[in-house]
N, C-alpha and C positions, 0 to 999 in steps of 0.2 A: 162369390166364388164358392164352388163346392167344397164341403168339408172333407170329403173322402177323396184321396188322390186317385182311386180306382173308378170314380164315377165318370160319366160321360162328360167330356169337355165340349163346350159350345164355342164355336169359332165362326165369326162373321168375316167374310171376304168381301171387301167393298172396293170395287174397281170397275171403271166403265169398259175396260178391255176384257172381253169374254175369254179370249185365249189365255191371258194372264191369270184370270180366275180359275180356269179349267186346269192349267198346269200346277198352280199352287194347291188346288183341291186334290189332285192326284198325288202330289208330293206328301201332303198331310196324311192321306189315306194309306200311304206306304209305311207309316209309322205304326208301332204297336200302340194299342189303346183304343178307346171307344170315343168317337167324335160325332157330334152333330154339326155339320158344316152348312152354313147359310150363305148363299151367294147373292150379293146385292150390287146393282150397277151404278149407284149414285149415293152421295152423302145424304141426300134427302130421303132416299129409300131406307138407309140405315137408321136415321133418326125416327122415321115413321115406324119401322119395325120395332125399335126399342120402346116407343110409346105404346104400341099395340100389345106388346108382351112384356110388361114391366116386371113380372116375376121370373122371366127367363133371361137372366143377366149373362151375357157372354163372358167366357173366361179370357178370350182373345179377340181383338178386332184388328185385322189387317186393313190398312187404310191408304189408298193411293192419294197422292197430293193433287195431281192434275186431272180433274174431272169437270165436265160441263156443269154449269149452275154453281152450286156451292163447292168450293175446293176443299181439299183435305185439311188445310190449316183452320178454316172456319169451322169445319165439322169437329175437329179436335177440340177447339175452344168451347164449342157447345157441349161436347161430351164431358169435358172436365168441369164445366160449370153447372152440370145437371145434378140429378139426385145422387146422394152419397154412394148408393150401391153401385152405380155406374162408374164411379171414380176408381173402384177396385179393379175394373177390367184392365187387362194389359193391352195397351194400344201400340201396335207395331206399324210405323209408317213404312209403306212398301211402295217405293217410287224409283223412277229412272233418275231423278235429280240426285246428284252426288256431291253437290257443293256444300261447303261448311256453313254457309249462311242458312240454307234450307234445313240442315241438320240442327243447327243451334236454335232456329225459330221453332222447330218441331219440339225439341226438348223443353224450351222455354214455355211452350203451350201445354206441356204435360205428357208428351209421348214417352213411352217406356223403352222403346227400342226403335232404331232406324235401320232399315234394310234397303240397300240399293238392289233393285231387281237384277238377279243374276242372269247372265247370258246362257249358261249351261244348266241343263236339268239336274245334273249331279250336284251342282252348287245349290240349287233350289231345295233339294232333299237335305243337304247339309244345314241350310237355313231352317228348314222345318224342324229338324232334330234339335237344333240349338234352341229355338223358341219354345217348343213343347217340353223339352227335357231339362231346361235350366232351372236351377234354384235361383229365382230372381233376386232374392236378398243377398246372394253372393256375387252378383254381377256388378263390377265397378263401371264407372262411366265409359271407359275405353272398350269395355266388353259389350256394350249395348249398341254397337254399330257393326253392321255386316256389309262388306263391300268386296265381293268376289271377282271384281273386274280385273 
């Protein structure tokens, strides 16, 4: 994670739905700050990207659960069992699944935050502000879930 809060934040958006990636990308760019946003369409692409750029550790990874091939749960497990530097990355599960079983499994595997994909763009902007603007050490377990439905 960058030492300087004013440095460029690296964000990976991993979702097989191009429209969902584009909307989240736009919402993040609406925030103040400097971001490098990398869009990936599969868990395999994310892991390949991280292997190819081991010194470019993302600050945040938004990870969909339902993707072809490797799902988000398996990817999260691989992220959290990987190199120590990667374990510092904030992983935000970003999914339509809103059941408590999915949420609990994600947190058990090491997710830092669980966001149910909002139906409205204004809620997506609220989610983006919350993720990027939070002091993570101050967030309690109940504050690490976003469900604007």
